[in-house]
C-alpha positions as CSV (number, residue, x, y, z in Angstrom):
1,M,-21.9,-16.5,-7.0
2,K,-18.5,-18.1,-6.8
3,R,-17.6,-19.2,-3.3
4,K,-14.4,-21.3,-3.5
5,F,-11.5,-19.7,-1.7
6,K,-8.7,-18.7,-4.1
7,T,-5.1,-19.2,-2.9
8,K,-3.6,-17.6,-5.9
9,I,-4.9,-14.4,-7.5
10,K,-4.3,-13.2,-11.1
11,A,-5.0,-9.7,-12.5
12,T,-7.4,-11.2,-15.0
13,D,-9.6,-12.9,-12.3
14,E,-13.1,-11.4,-12.3
15,S,-14.7,-9.5,-9.5
16,Q,-17.8,-11.2,-8.2
17,I,-19.6,-7.8,-7.6
18,T,-18.7,-5.9,-10.8
19,D,-17.9,-6.7,-14.4
20,Q,-14.3,-5.6,-13.9
21,T,-11.2,-7.7,-13.5
22,I,-9.3,-7.6,-10.2
23,G,-6.5,-5.7,-12.0
24,D,-9.0,-3.1,-13.1
25,V,-10.6,-2.8,-9.6
26,I,-7.1,-2.1,-8.1
27,K,-6.3,0.4,-10.8
28,S,-9.6,2.2,-10.2
29,K,-8.9,2.3,-6.4
30,I,-5.5,3.8,-6.9
31,E,-6.7,6.3,-9.5
32,F,-9.4,7.4,-7.2
33,V,-6.9,8.2,-4.4
34,I,-4.6,10.0,-6.8
35,E,-7.5,12.2,-8.1
36,Q,-8.6,13.0,-4.5
37,T,-5.0,13.9,-3.6
38,K,-4.6,16.0,-6.7
39,S,-7.9,17.9,-6.1
40,N,-8.1,18.4,-2.4
41,P,-5.8,20.1,0.1
42,P,-3.4,19.3,1.8
43,Y,-2.5,17.4,-1.5
44,I,-0.8,14.5,0.3
45,T,-2.0,11.0,1.1
46,W,-0.5,7.8,2.6
47,L,-2.0,4.7,0.8
48,S,-0.9,1.3,2.2
49,K,-1.4,-2.0,0.5
50,N,-3.7,-3.0,3.3
51,M,-6.0,0.1,2.7
52,I,-6.4,-1.2,-0.9
53,L,-7.0,-4.7,0.4
54,W,-9.5,-3.8,3.1
55,G,-10.5,-0.2,2.5
56,G,-9.5,2.7,4.7
57,K,-10.2,6.2,5.6
58,V,-9.3,7.4,2.1
59,F,-12.5,5.6,1.0
60,N,-14.7,6.5,4.0
61,A,-16.7,9.1,2.1
62,L,-18.0,6.6,-0.4
63,E,-21.2,4.6,-0.1
64,D,-20.7,1.2,1.5
65,N,-21.8,-0.6,-1.7
66,N,-19.4,1.4,-3.9
67,P,-16.9,-1.1,-5.5
68,L,-14.0,1.2,-4.7
69,K,-14.8,0.9,-0.9
70,I,-15.4,-2.8,-0.9
71,G,-12.4,-5.0,-0.1
72,F,-11.1,-8.1,-1.8
73,I,-11.8,-10.9,0.8
74,S,-14.9,-10.9,3.0
75,A,-14.5,-10.4,6.7
76,Y,-17.1,-10.7,9.5
77,N,-19.0,-7.6,10.4
78,P,-20.0,-7.8,14.1
79,K,-22.5,-4.9,13.6
80,T,-24.6,-6.7,11.0
81,R,-23.5,-10.3,12.1
82,R,-22.8,-11.0,8.4
83,Y,-19.8,-11.2,6.2
84,R,-19.0,-8.1,4.2
85,P,-19.3,-8.2,0.4
86,S,-16.0,-8.7,-1.4
87,H,-14.5,-8.7,-4.9
88,L,-13.0,-12.1,-4.5
89,P,-14.9,-15.3,-3.6
90,G,-14.5,-16.8,-0.2
91,R,-13.8,-15.1,3.1
92,M,-10.9,-14.5,5.4
93,P,-10.1,-17.7,7.3
94,T,-10.6,-17.5,11.1
95,Y,-7.7,-18.1,13.5
96,S,-9.1,-21.5,14.4
97,E,-9.3,-22.5,10.7
98,Q,-5.7,-21.3,10.2
99,E,-4.6,-23.3,13.3
100,K,-6.3,-26.5,12.0
101,M,-4.7,-26.2,8.6
102,E,-1.3,-25.9,10.3
103,M,-2.1,-28.8,12.6
104,Y,-3.3,-31.2,9.9
105,Y,-1.2,-30.1,6.9
106,G,1.7,-28.3,8.3
107,V,0.8,-25.1,6.4
108,A,-2.0,-22.6,6.6
109,L,-4.0,-21.0,3.9
110,P,-1.9,-18.2,2.4
111,W,-3.2,-14.9,3.6
112,P,-3.7,-12.6,1.8
113,P,-4.0,-14.8,-1.3
114,R,-0.7,-15.0,-3.2
115,G,-0.3,-12.6,-6.1
116,L,-2.6,-9.9,-4.8
117,F,0.1,-7.6,-3.5
118,E,2.2,-8.2,-6.7
119,I,-0.8,-7.0,-8.7
120,I,-1.0,-3.9,-6.6
121,Q,2.7,-3.1,-7.0
122,N,2.6,-3.7,-10.8
123,T,-0.4,-1.4,-11.1
124,F,1.3,1.3,-9.2
125,R,4.3,1.1,-11.5
126,N,2.1,1.3,-14.6
127,I,0.3,4.3,-13.3
128,E,3.5,6.0,-12.4
129,D,4.8,5.4,-15.9
130,S,1.8,7.2,-17.2
131,L,2.3,10.1,-14.8
132,M,5.9,10.4,-15.8
133,N,5.1,10.3,-19.5
134,N,2.6,13.1,-19.1
135,D,4.8,15.1,-16.8
136,D,2.1,15.0,-14.1
137,S,2.5,16.9,-10.9
138,I,1.7,13.8,-8.8
139,V,4.6,12.0,-7.1
140,I,4.3,8.4,-5.9
141,A,7.0,7.3,-3.5
142,P,7.2,3.7,-2.2
143,C,7.9,2.9,1.4
144,R,9.0,-0.1,3.4
145,G,7.3,-0.3,6.7
146,Y,4.3,1.6,7.9
147,I,3.3,3.5,11.1
148,N,0.3,2.2,12.9
149,R,-2.3,4.2,14.9
150,E,-0.1,4.0,18.0
151,G,2.8,5.5,16.2
152,K,4.7,2.3,16.1
153,L,6.7,1.1,13.1
154,I,5.6,-2.1,11.4
155,D,8.4,-3.3,9.2
156,P,8.0,-6.8,7.7
157,A,11.7,-6.9,6.8
158,W,13.1,-5.8,10.1
159,N,14.7,-9.1,11.0
160,K,15.6,-10.3,7.5
161,Q,18.6,-9.8,5.3
162,E,18.6,-6.4,3.7
163,D,16.2,-7.2,0.9
164,W,14.8,-4.2,-0.9
165,A,12.8,-6.3,-3.5
166,G,9.3,-5.2,-4.4
167,N,7.5,-7.5,-1.9
168,Q,9.0,-5.3,0.9
169,V,6.9,-2.3,-0.2
170,S,4.3,-1.6,2.5
171,G,2.6,1.4,0.9
172,Y,3.0,4.6,-1.1
173,L,3.2,8.3,-0.2
174,I,1.3,10.3,-2.9
175,Y,1.6,14.1,-3.1
176,R,1.6,17.0,-5.5
177,K,4.9,18.6,-6.3
178,D,3.9,21.6,-8.4
179,K,4.9,24.9,-6.7
180,E,1.5,26.1,-5.4
181,A,0.4,22.7,-4.0
182,F,3.9,21.8,-2.7
183,E,4.0,24.8,-0.4
184,I,0.7,23.7,1.1
185,V,2.0,20.1,1.5
186,K,5.2,21.3,3.3
187,N,3.3,23.7,5.6
188,Y,0.8,21.0,6.5
189,L,3.5,18.5,7.4
190,L,5.3,21.0,9.6
191,N,2.3,22.5,11.4
192,E,-0.9,20.5,11.0
193,A,-0.4,16.8,10.2
194,D,-0.7,14.2,13.0
195,R,2.4,12.4,14.3
196,V,1.5,9.2,12.4
197,L,1.6,10.8,9.0
198,Q,4.7,12.8,9.9
199,L,6.5,9.6,10.9
200,Q,5.3,7.9,7.7
201,V,6.8,10.7,5.7
202,E,10.1,10.4,7.5
203,R,10.1,6.6,7.0
204,T,9.3,7.1,3.3
205,K,12.2,9.5,2.9
206,I,14.6,6.9,4.3
207,T,13.4,3.8,2.4
208,A,12.1,5.1,-1.0
209,P,15.5,5.7,-2.6
210,A,16.7,2.2,-1.8
211,L,13.4,0.6,-3.0
212,R,13.7,2.6,-6.3
213,E,17.4,1.6,-6.8
214,S,16.5,-2.1,-6.2
215,R,14.4,-2.0,-9.3
216,S,17.3,-1.2,-11.6
217,K,18.1,-3.9,-14.1
218,A,20.6,-4.5,-16.8
219,A,18.4,-3.5,-19.7
220,A,19.0,0.1,-20.8
221,T,15.3,0.9,-21.0
222,A,14.8,-0.4,-17.4
223,L,17.7,1.6,-16.2
224,A,16.5,4.8,-17.8
225,K,13.0,4.3,-16.3
226,S,14.4,3.5,-12.9
227,D,16.5,6.7,-13.0
228,R,13.4,8.7,-13.9
229,R,11.6,7.3,-10.9
230,I,14.6,8.1,-8.6
231,Q,14.6,11.7,-9.9
232,R,10.9,12.1,-9.3
233,I,11.2,11.3,-5.6
234,K,14.0,13.7,-4.9
235,S,11.4,16.3,-3.7
236,L,10.9,14.0,-0.7
237,N,14.0,15.7,0.9
238,E,12.1,19.0,1.0
239,L,9.3,17.5,3.1
240,L,10.2,18.4,6.7
241,T,8.4,17.3,9.9
242,P,9.0,17.9,13.6
243,Q,9.8,14.2,14.0
244,T,13.5,13.2,14.2
245,I,14.0,9.5,14.4
246,E,17.7,8.5,14.7
247,D,17.1,4.9,15.5
248,W,13.9,3.4,14.0
249,K,14.2,0.4,16.3
250,E,13.1,2.7,19.1
251,I,9.6,2.7,17.8
252,L,9.6,-0.7,16.1
253,S,6.9,-3.2,17.0
254,I,8.7,-6.5,16.6
255,E,5.7,-8.8,17.2
256,D,3.5,-6.9,14.8
257,S,6.3,-6.8,12.2
258,E,6.7,-10.6,12.4
259,D,3.0,-11.1,11.8
260,D,3.1,-8.6,8.9
261,A,6.1,-10.5,7.4
262,D,4.2,-13.8,7.5
263,N,1.0,-12.3,6.0
264,N,2.7,-10.4,3.2
265,N,5.1,-13.1,2.0
266,D,3.9,-13.4,-1.6
């Protein structure tokens, strides 16, 4: 088994627990969540990059040894007193290891490894292209910033120049927009969803259009594709929640946002 810590990840790198590439593992994870969203009420899911990186409640029903549930870098499990299995070699550096790297070399190990989030974003775009070509009912809307369990906004770009480039995408709202399922989605958000998801939907409604527009390029084909993506997320405006946030700084967690910005700078 390979054990050398990788500081730069490519889509073609191989998983150390399956015969898949890292790109294929990420694709399988996203497709699993899309299929679950498509098949099961309330037909809406929030999927952050960190859920793909570490695993999250969307994968909880799977067996612990299922490759879809397993994360990419090993972390210590205090229950078993062992490091969890991972698709990539190496483990997450401890705080003391990071501090030593900064002390001796002036820089710390990149965390997560560079390139991993870029692969996630490219995979989402490719899957969305396929959904658009097949006129699928699933909508994928990108979001900058995510809501943590305490209902606080974590926005890695809060204190930076308005940069809506791809590396500012924190996660994706996935939902069905066909008539039957969309009514269930809307009713769920208004009457049943918890405050965290409601706030995440409101955040996505604000940031998704700007993120989509930032992908527009000079080439006619890219412009046409970007316009199709913008059109697909217009149904976001029909998703209403009881949450009304006039100033997102009111719920912004600055300290956590700074940490997130450092960790997600790939």
